[in-house]
C-alpha positions as a printed NumPy array, in Angstrom:
array([[ 32.817,  -0.507,   9.272],
       [ 33.804,  -3.565,   7.237],
       [ 32.012,  -4.679,   4.314],
       [ 29.43 ,  -7.428,   5.342],
       [ 30.271, -10.918,   3.784],
       [ 27.882, -12.306,   1.16 ],
       [ 26.303, -14.727,   3.344],
       [ 25.52 , -11.842,   5.966],
       [ 24.234,  -9.707,   3.245],
       [ 21.707, -12.314,   2.212],
       [ 20.716, -12.867,   5.842],
       [ 20.082,  -9.39 ,   6.306],
       [ 17.95 ,  -9.48 ,   3.107],
       [ 15.972, -12.365,   4.422],
       [ 15.314, -10.658,   7.713],
       [ 14.228,  -7.592,   6.17 ],
       [ 12.01 ,  -9.648,   3.751],
       [ 10.34 , -11.428,   6.977],
       [  9.16 ,  -7.866,   8.134],
       [  7.683,  -7.265,   4.512],
       [  6.011, -10.567,   4.764],
       [  4.145, -10.095,   7.934],
       [  3.018,  -6.458,   7.1  ],
       [  1.881,  -7.373,   3.522],
       [  0.444, -10.578,   4.646],
       [ -1.736,  -9.059,   7.349],
       [ -3.711,  -7.175,   4.922],
       [ -4.617,  -9.933,   2.568],
       [ -5.341, -12.412,   5.424],
       [ -7.557,  -9.875,   7.115],
       [ -9.744,  -9.475,   4.049],
       [-10.802, -13.205,   4.054],
       [-11.6  , -12.794,   7.778],
       [-14.09 ,  -9.803,   7.328],
       [-17.409, -11.583,   7.176],
       [-16.392, -13.793,  10.354],
       [-15.306, -10.578,  12.074],
       [-18.706,  -8.801,  11.151],
       [-20.717, -11.723,  12.656],
       [-18.685, -12.012,  15.784],
       [-18.211,  -8.357,  16.548],
       [-21.709,  -7.187,  15.051],
       [-19.959,  -4.925,  12.698],
       [-21.622,  -2.734,  10.005],
       [-20.057,  -2.275,   6.627],
       [-18.404,   1.174,   7.956],
       [-16.94 ,  -0.979,  10.759],
       [-15.45 ,  -3.374,   8.418],
       [-13.886,  -0.449,   6.573],
       [-12.404,   0.913,   9.712],
       [-10.641,  -2.479,  10.492],
       [ -8.747,  -1.912,   7.167],
       [ -8.517,   1.809,   6.824],
       [ -7.445,   2.318,  10.414],
       [ -4.1  ,   0.455,   9.62 ],
       [ -3.444,   1.903,   5.984],
       [ -4.324,   5.437,   7.234],
       [ -1.729,   5.467,  10.019],
       [  0.669,   3.711,   7.864],
       [  0.183,   6.406,   5.168],
       [  0.534,   9.256,   7.69 ],
       [  3.713,   7.898,   9.357],
       [  5.706,   6.331,   6.601],
       [  8.058,   9.527,   5.885],
       [  8.325,  10.374,   9.575],
       [  9.676,   6.871,  10.351],
       [ 11.989,   6.907,   7.484],
       [ 13.621,  10.196,   8.404],
       [ 13.774,   9.26 ,  12.04 ],
       [ 15.569,   6.024,  11.287],
       [ 18.083,   8.052,   9.172],
       [ 18.712,  10.235,  12.239],
       [ 18.896,   7.829,  15.189],
       [ 19.715,   4.54 ,  13.605],
       [ 17.879,   2.323,  11.215],
       [ 18.39 ,  -1.039,  13.059],
       [ 17.191,   0.715,  16.376],
       [ 13.997,   1.824,  14.579],
       [ 13.534,  -1.491,  12.764],
       [ 13.538,  -3.239,  16.058],
       [ 11.109,  -0.811,  17.717],
       [  8.804,  -1.416,  14.856],
       [  9.157,  -5.237,  15.024],
       [  8.197,  -4.815,  18.924],
       [  5.252,  -2.519,  18.352],
       [  3.926,  -4.352,  15.384],
       [  4.237,  -7.804,  17.289],
       [  2.45 ,  -6.365,  20.379],
       [ -0.308,  -4.777,  18.177],
       [ -0.994,  -8.219,  16.812],
       [ -1.403,  -9.581,  20.219],
       [ -3.68 ,  -6.988,  21.21 ],
       [ -5.8  ,  -7.291,  18.02 ],
       [ -6.245, -11.318,  18.678],
       [ -7.528, -10.432,  22.141],
       [ -9.931,  -7.461,  21.019],
       [-13.136,  -7.659,  22.713],
       [-15.272,  -5.551,  20.536],
       [-14.767,  -3.526,  17.113],
       [-13.764,  -0.322,  18.72 ],
       [-10.848,  -2.078,  20.436],
       [ -9.938,  -3.942,  17.273],
       [ -9.604,  -0.641,  15.423],
       [ -7.551,   1.043,  18.041],
       [ -5.253,  -1.97 ,  18.157],
       [ -4.979,  -2.162,  14.342],
       [ -3.676,   1.421,  14.593],
       [ -0.916,   0.314,  17.18 ],
       [ -0.021,  -2.336,  14.663],
       [  0.209,   0.426,  11.945],
       [  2.593,   2.516,  14.035],
       [  4.961,  -0.565,  14.264],
       [  4.562,  -1.127,  10.462],
       [  5.399,   2.386,   9.519],
       [  8.707,   1.61 ,  11.172],
       [  9.416,  -1.643,   9.104],
       [  8.938,  -1.202,   5.267],
       [ 10.727,   1.965,   4.474],
       [ 13.449,   1.348,   7.176],
       [ 14.146,  -2.06 ,   5.795],
       [ 14.373,  -0.576,   2.287],
       [ 16.997,   1.72 ,   3.856],
       [ 18.855,  -1.134,   5.406],
       [ 18.908,  -3.097,   2.254],
       [ 20.212,  -0.121,   0.26 ],
       [ 22.806,   0.439,   2.923],
       [ 23.837,  -3.214,   2.945],
       [ 24.035,  -4.027,  -0.892],
       [ 26.249,  -1.268,  -2.255],
       [ 26.998,  -2.912,  -5.48 ],
       [ 24.271,  -1.655,  -8.01 ],
       [ 23.812,  -5.112,  -9.498],
       [ 23.513,  -6.838,  -6.185],
       [ 21.261,  -4.134,  -4.868],
       [ 18.898,  -4.389,  -7.786],
       [ 18.646,  -8.242,  -7.091],
       [ 18.   ,  -7.552,  -3.599],
       [ 15.232,  -5.096,  -4.327],
       [ 13.634,  -7.571,  -6.803],
       [ 13.663, -10.222,  -4.016],
       [ 12.145,  -7.758,  -1.886],
       [  9.284,  -6.875,  -4.354],
       [  8.668, -10.676,  -4.796],
       [  7.604, -10.875,  -1.204],
       [  4.635,  -8.799,  -1.941],
       [  3.323, -11.316,  -4.699],
       [  4.018, -14.233,  -2.165],
       [  1.86 , -12.494,   0.287],
       [ -0.951, -11.915,  -2.181],
       [ -1.023, -15.672,  -3.298],
       [ -0.666, -17.072,   0.141],
       [ -2.685, -14.616,   2.126],
       [ -6.169, -15.754,   1.043],
       [ -5.344, -19.241,   1.551],
       [ -3.519, -19.097,   4.922],
       [ -6.496, -16.849,   6.157],
       [ -9.255, -18.924,   5.023],
       [ -7.508, -22.005,   6.501],
       [ -7.066, -20.173,   9.916],
       [-10.398, -18.693,  10.058],
       [-12.207, -21.988,   9.256],
       [-10.189, -24.254,  11.481],
       [ -9.354, -21.701,  14.632],
       [-11.075, -18.564,  14.025],
       [-10.575, -14.976,  12.918],
       [ -8.505, -14.065,  15.926],
       [ -5.859, -16.555,  14.774],
       [ -4.999, -14.517,  11.792],
       [ -3.039, -12.091,  14.036],
       [ -1.198, -15.037,  15.791],
       [  0.99 , -15.853,  12.598],
       [  2.653, -12.482,  13.066],
       [  4.101, -13.498,  16.639],
       [  6.641, -16.229,  15.747],
       [  7.784, -14.367,  12.432],
       [  8.009, -10.927,  14.405],
       [  9.792, -12.582,  17.321],
       [ 12.304, -14.369,  15.007],
       [ 13.034, -11.349,  13.051],
       [ 13.714,  -9.361,  16.104],
       [ 16.103, -11.827,  17.434],
       [ 17.981, -12.134,  14.217],
       [ 18.15 ,  -8.346,  13.616],
       [ 19.722,  -7.996,  17.172],
       [ 22.274, -10.576,  16.093],
       [ 22.968,  -9.864,  12.498],
       [ 21.715,  -6.512,  11.08 ],
       [ 24.559,  -3.664,  11.517],
       [ 23.465,  -0.185,  12.765],
       [ 23.578,   2.527,  10.157],
       [ 22.477,   6.256,   9.833],
       [ 22.348,   8.734,   7.033],
       [ 25.428,  11.001,   6.764],
       [ 23.06 ,  14.035,   7.042],
       [ 19.541,  13.189,   8.105],
       [ 16.576,  15.273,   7.126],
       [ 15.501,  17.695,  10.034],
       [ 11.945,  16.75 ,  11.458],
       [  8.928,  18.788,  10.239],
       [  6.4  ,  18.256,  13.147],
       [  3.899,  20.964,  11.645],
       [  3.914,  19.245,   8.26 ],
       [  3.363,  15.795,   9.918],
       [  0.383,  17.097,  11.893],
       [ -1.067,  18.668,   8.798],
       [ -0.845,  15.271,   6.874],
       [ -2.383,  13.478,   9.631],
       [ -5.315,  15.954,   9.865],
       [ -5.864,  15.969,   6.106],
       [ -5.672,  12.119,   5.548],
       [ -7.841,  11.3  ,   8.727],
       [-10.538,  13.957,   8.278],
       [-10.989,  13.027,   4.665],
       [-11.131,   9.3  ,   5.36 ],
       [-13.45 ,   9.602,   8.244],
       [-15.928,  11.718,   6.06 ],
       [-16.018,   9.407,   3.362],
       [-16.491,   6.27 ,   5.445],
       [-19.307,   7.864,   7.573],
       [-21.069,   9.633,   4.826],
       [-23.958,   7.042,   4.067],
       [-24.977,   7.031,   7.668],
       [-24.168,  10.554,   8.781],
       [-25.93 ,  13.856,   7.705],
       [-23.79 ,  16.133,   5.724],
       [-24.217,  18.917,   8.239],
       [-22.385,  16.699,  10.997],
       [-19.561,  16.016,   8.39 ],
       [-18.971,  19.48 ,   7.289],
       [-16.552,  20.402,   9.9  ],
       [-14.52 ,  17.361,   8.683],
       [-14.587,  18.608,   5.207],
       [-13.583,  22.155,   6.241],
       [-10.691,  20.643,   8.315],
       [ -9.283,  18.496,   5.366],
       [ -9.623,  21.455,   2.959],
       [ -7.805,  23.734,   5.723],
       [ -5.093,  21.108,   6.332],
       [ -4.452,  20.943,   2.499],
       [ -4.263,  24.679,   2.069],
       [ -1.922,  24.824,   5.06 ],
       [  0.372,  22.304,   3.524],
       [  0.58 ,  24.168,   0.171],
       [  1.425,  27.284,   2.036],
       [  3.679,  26.09 ,   4.776],
       [  5.743,  23.37 ,   3.154],
       [  7.472,  25.433,   0.344],
       [  8.79 ,  27.798,   3.07 ],
       [ 10.905,  24.995,   4.784],
       [ 14.495,  24.164,   3.828],
       [ 13.698,  20.41 ,   4.439],
       [  9.857,  19.913,   4.115],
       [  8.203,  16.645,   4.908],
       [  6.902,  16.853,   1.107],
       [  8.79 ,  18.851,  -1.269],
       [  6.266,  20.216,  -3.43 ],
       [  8.749,  20.951,  -6.205],
       [  8.859,  17.284,  -6.989],
       [  5.503,  17.551,  -8.562],
       [  6.885,  19.628, -11.352],
       [  8.191,  16.225, -12.481],
       [  5.619,  14.633, -14.732],
       [  7.008,  11.02 , -14.066],
       [  6.729,  11.682, -10.219],
       [  3.335,  13.36 , -10.451],
       [  2.117,  10.633, -12.71 ],
       [  3.62 ,   7.663, -10.39 ],
       [  1.931,   9.345,  -7.407],
       [ -1.625,   9.294,  -8.986],
       [ -0.986,   5.871, -10.504],
       [ -0.036,   4.557,  -7.1  ],
       [ -3.137,   6.056,  -5.621],
       [ -5.337,   4.802,  -8.377],
       [ -3.9  ,   1.164,  -8.627],
       [ -3.991,   0.563,  -4.838],
       [ -7.392,   2.202,  -4.471],
       [ -8.582,  -0.394,  -7.007],
       [ -6.717,  -3.035,  -4.976],
       [ -8.36 ,  -2.073,  -1.768],
       [-11.742,  -1.826,  -3.395],
       [-11.469,  -5.132,  -5.289],
       [-10.453,  -7.179,  -2.163],
       [-13.117,  -5.417,  -0.133],
       [-16.01 ,  -6.228,  -2.634],
       [-14.78 ,  -9.706,  -3.52 ],
       [-14.511, -11.234,   0.004],
       [-18.035,  -9.767,   1.05 ],
       [-19.495, -11.127,  -2.12 ],
       [-18.017, -14.488,  -2.097],
       [-18.914, -15.028,   1.631],
       [-22.135, -12.997,   2.466],
       [-23.822, -13.304,  -0.999],
       [-22.526, -16.736,  -2.43 ],
       [-22.287, -18.291,   1.169],
       [-18.798, -19.747,   0.686],
       [-16.704, -20.348,   3.756],
       [-13.507, -18.462,   4.397],
       [-11.313, -21.3  ,   2.812],
       [-13.415, -21.563,  -0.205],
       [-13.34 , -17.881,  -0.599],
       [ -9.522, -17.946,  -0.226],
       [ -9.446, -20.528,  -3.013],
       [-11.61 , -18.338,  -5.27 ],
       [ -8.986, -15.484,  -4.858],
       [ -6.226, -17.573,  -6.292],
       [ -7.231, -16.692,  -9.793],
       [ -6.304, -13.078,  -8.793],
       [ -3.427, -13.856,  -6.756],
       [ -1.363, -16.09 ,  -8.781],
       [ -1.267, -13.778, -11.898],
       [ -0.151, -11.042,  -9.494],
       [  2.657, -13.377,  -8.314],
       [  3.739, -14.366, -11.706],
       [  3.572, -11.022, -13.51 ],
       [  5.479,  -8.927, -10.922],
       [  8.828, -10.172, -11.834],
       [  8.143, -10.045, -15.54 ],
       [  7.112,  -6.418, -15.007],
       [ 10.423,  -5.77 , -13.282],
       [ 12.389,  -7.097, -16.216],
       [ 10.389,  -5.194, -18.728],
       [ 11.017,  -1.96 , -16.719],
       [ 14.553,  -2.714, -16.579],
       [ 14.889,  -3.255, -20.192],
       [ 12.228,  -1.138, -22.   ],
       [ 11.152,   1.534, -19.237],
       [  8.069,   1.903, -17.362],
       [  5.558,   2.549, -20.068],
       [  4.596,  -0.82 , -21.568],
       [  4.102,  -2.331, -17.899],
       [  1.829,   0.52 , -17.049],
       [ -0.224,   0.353, -20.26 ],
       [ -0.794,  -3.388, -19.789],
       [ -1.678,  -2.832, -16.227],
       [ -4.108,  -0.03 , -16.919],
       [ -5.816,  -2.133, -19.655],
       [ -6.13 ,  -5.281, -17.548],
       [ -7.395,  -3.434, -14.489],
       [ -9.815,  -1.352, -16.696],
       [-11.344,  -4.567, -18.351],
       [-11.607,  -6.257, -15.062],
       [-13.918,  -3.378, -13.68 ],
       [-15.856,  -3.017, -16.845],
       [-16.531,  -6.787, -16.817],
       [-18.05 ,  -6.632, -13.347],
       [-19.726,  -3.243, -13.725],
       [-21.467,  -3.671, -17.081],
       [-21.657,  -7.548, -17.42 ],
       [-22.155,  -8.581, -13.715],
       [-19.304, -10.935, -13.854],
       [-20.305, -12.128, -10.329],
       [-23.203, -13.973, -11.749],
       [-21.252, -16.557, -13.726],
       [-18.258, -18.439, -12.545],
       [-16.501, -18.198, -15.958],
       [-16.814, -14.279, -15.925],
       [-16.066, -14.192, -12.321],
       [-12.875, -16.313, -12.977],
       [-11.761, -14.057, -15.884],
       [-12.401, -10.942, -14.054],
       [-10.062, -12.138, -11.336],
       [ -7.508, -12.972, -13.707],
       [ -7.587,  -9.91 , -15.452],
       [ -7.216,  -7.943, -12.159],
       [ -4.314, -10.066, -10.944],
       [ -2.519,  -9.457, -14.253],
       [ -3.031,  -5.785, -14.196],
       [ -1.9  ,  -5.255, -10.513],
       [  0.963,  -7.595, -10.948],
       [  2.319,  -5.353, -13.79 ],
       [  1.709,  -1.866, -12.047],
       [  3.743,  -2.217,  -8.808],
       [  7.101,  -2.483, -10.307],
       [  6.994,   0.722, -12.391],
       [  5.42 ,   3.037,  -9.643],
       [  8.823,   3.624,  -7.867],
       [ 10.906,   3.449, -10.893],
       [  8.726,   6.289, -12.326],
       [  8.67 ,   8.286,  -9.257],
       [ 12.385,   8.397,  -8.876],
       [ 13.211,   8.673, -12.461],
       [ 15.376,  11.691, -13.201],
       [ 15.456,  12.794,  -9.544],
       [ 18.984,  13.543,  -7.994],
       [ 20.36 ,  10.616,  -6.147],
       [ 20.043,  12.6  ,  -3.103],
       [ 16.446,  12.843,  -3.254],
       [ 15.645,   9.378,  -4.777],
       [ 14.729,   8.11 ,  -1.304],
       [ 12.507,  10.776,  -0.362],
       [ 10.58 ,  10.46 ,  -3.681],
       [ 10.417,   6.581,  -3.217],
       [  8.851,   7.299,   0.197],
       [  6.18 ,   9.543,  -1.455],
       [  5.44 ,   6.553,  -3.621],
       [  5.022,   4.212,  -0.754],
       [  2.707,   6.698,   1.06 ],
       [  0.59 ,   7.291,  -2.122],
       [  0.131,   3.315,  -2.213],
       [ -1.119,   3.36 ,   1.502],
       [ -3.349,   6.407,   0.85 ],
       [ -4.767,   4.745,  -2.374],
       [ -5.814,   1.508,  -0.449],
       [ -7.272,   3.717,   2.341],
       [ -9.282,   5.724,  -0.079],
       [-10.378,   2.695,  -2.165],
       [-11.866,   0.803,   0.938],
       [-13.458,   4.14 ,   2.13 ],
       [-15.038,   5.051,  -1.187],
       [-16.146,   2.036,  -2.484],
       [-17.309,   0.613,   1.03 ],
       [-19.416,   3.906,   1.261],
       [-21.005,   3.35 ,  -2.175],
       [-21.798,  -0.221,  -1.504],
       [-23.493,   0.829,   2.03 ],
       [-25.495,   3.506,   0.289],
       [-26.845,   0.837,  -2.128],
       [-27.555,  -1.951,   0.   ],
       [-29.281,   0.234,   2.552],
       [-31.816,  -1.737,   4.848],
       [-31.679,  -4.654,   2.333],
       [-29.794,  -7.866,   2.787],
       [-26.395,  -8.349,   0.864],
       [-27.833, -11.37 ,  -0.581],
       [-30.609,  -9.443,  -2.394],
       [-29.111,  -6.134,  -3.13 ],
       [-25.187,  -6.713,  -3.458],
       [-24.892,  -7.117,  -7.295],
       [-26.704,  -3.759,  -8.076],
       [-25.3  ,  -1.852,  -5.018],
       [-21.852,  -2.916,  -6.01 ],
       [-22.119,  -1.789,  -9.641],
       [-20.943,   1.829,  -9.011],
       [-18.033,   0.633,  -7.02 ],
       [-17.009,  -1.533,  -9.869],
       [-17.117,   1.484, -12.19 ],
       [-15.113,   3.448,  -9.826],
       [-12.375,   0.612, -10.019],
       [-12.563,   0.529, -13.871],
       [-11.985,   4.353, -13.713],
       [ -8.943,   3.76 , -11.46 ],
       [ -7.505,   1.363, -14.022],
       [ -8.203,   3.8  , -16.98 ],
       [ -6.197,   6.504, -14.857],
       [ -3.322,   4.064, -14.624],
       [ -3.53 ,   3.441, -18.488],
       [ -3.745,   7.261, -19.473],
       [ -1.12 ,   8.458, -16.933],
       [  1.098,   5.524, -17.664],
       [  1.144,   6.469, -21.308],
       [  1.562,  10.322, -20.935],
       [  3.967,  10.558, -18.192],
       [  6.564,   8.106, -19.393],
       [  7.453,   9.639, -22.733],
       [ 10.101,  12.183, -23.886],
       [  8.296,  15.224, -22.851],
       [  7.882,  13.74 , -19.285],
       [ 11.456,  12.822, -18.989],
       [ 12.397,  16.544, -20.037],
       [ 10.153,  17.7  , -17.004],
       [ 12.051,  15.3  , -14.572],
       [ 15.376,  16.416, -15.908],
       [ 14.466,  20.105, -15.395],
       [ 13.125,  19.333, -11.981],
       [ 16.341,  17.563, -11.102],
       [ 18.343,  20.646, -12.124],
       [ 16.223,  22.911,  -9.714],
       [ 16.428,  20.319,  -6.92 ],
       [ 20.227,  19.926,  -7.086],
       [ 22.764,  22.147,  -5.644],
       [ 25.353,  23.683,  -7.926],
       [ 27.953,  21.196,  -6.733],
       [ 25.803,  18.221,  -7.35 ],
       [ 24.113,  17.537, -10.649],
       [ 24.263,  13.903, -10.405],
       [ 20.802,  13.068, -11.991],
       [ 19.619,   9.557, -11.391],
       [ 18.789,   7.908, -14.786],
       [ 18.85 ,   4.796, -13.405],
       [ 15.962,   4.529, -10.944],
       [ 15.633,   1.819,  -8.07 ],
       [ 13.13 ,  -0.927,  -8.884],
       [ 10.215,  -1.237,  -6.744]])
């Protein structure tokens, strides 16, 4: 196949970025709409949690499967299928008659979303073969997340106030259809030279583990433990089965040997911690601003800008720092800022003053802006080039799992604290344990960022790479892809 022209490569990048935009925008827009959805659908706190977690849970469960399937049957084919399913799911969400239907249709959306982001990254990697051009393309790809963080609250607030919460799903239709037609016309088909074999048993075990654990956490405040005990047992059994079954496969869904690399293990936990903090932060903030302060959706969206703008500005700065000085400095800055933000809310009730509320949002935005770029870099640092894509996929899955757990745990803590009281009366005190959890997540980013990015950690990555590489292939990836 001839090398695509520069103009065509940029067009392919733009199409892939369109898919990332609708998937990322969907989450940030949805958070602003939660109070309106709660009123219209008569949803409880756990119901609101499910509108978010049903999406991120399915996404986390299917990301690696979608990536390996695209390598096997064709990346463009799977990418186009993802656009169709995601767009159809968006239409169904806008028509949902009740909460249960909305949650089910969000899961349909997630099935499509799982075919978009990891496959789009594979398309970009396959299209931009020059390392420098590829780095720039990945940088542009990462900037889209910052754009969605900045634009999401404003777009969501404007749509909810002017049209209603159902309109937040309509914006996916023109973008999805345009991306589908452009993909059909301009994106070349590609496959991996040797695709990984499917691992259906591992996939089922991952779904059982993530699903049962999330359900138990969300429903814990309103369900007796005796009713949840079978789910806890199922989660433990699924985890044990994964640990026993996966090492026996030649090409497992999750290669447990990766975790012998300290940078990889650290990146996995950092991704879970950082995105758990993000999920919990957005969930608490939108409920506080609208249900306690009484702001409308647009005003709440404007109040989220002190968090979104620093995220947008700091993300490219973090990418440059990672490229020139490695991931440690970015991770330390991120951990310090996120920890300080959590402590400001937990210990000093930052919600009660406009000045401290603004400062807390800015600190969290700075922290999250710095954390995203080094996650993939740290995950693939020292890995064999043939394994870098799998390592990056695990990091992406960890992000989604973290956001799922953040909403589940913080929402459960909030629901337990509020009880039968009104949000306005009990929110600040009920949310305090949740803010401490977010501070702990930031502290985990700080400690792991410092510990797993030094000389000792790099040594474990090199030894892991030697074990993973075949005798014929010892090409260790010292230059990691940027997230």
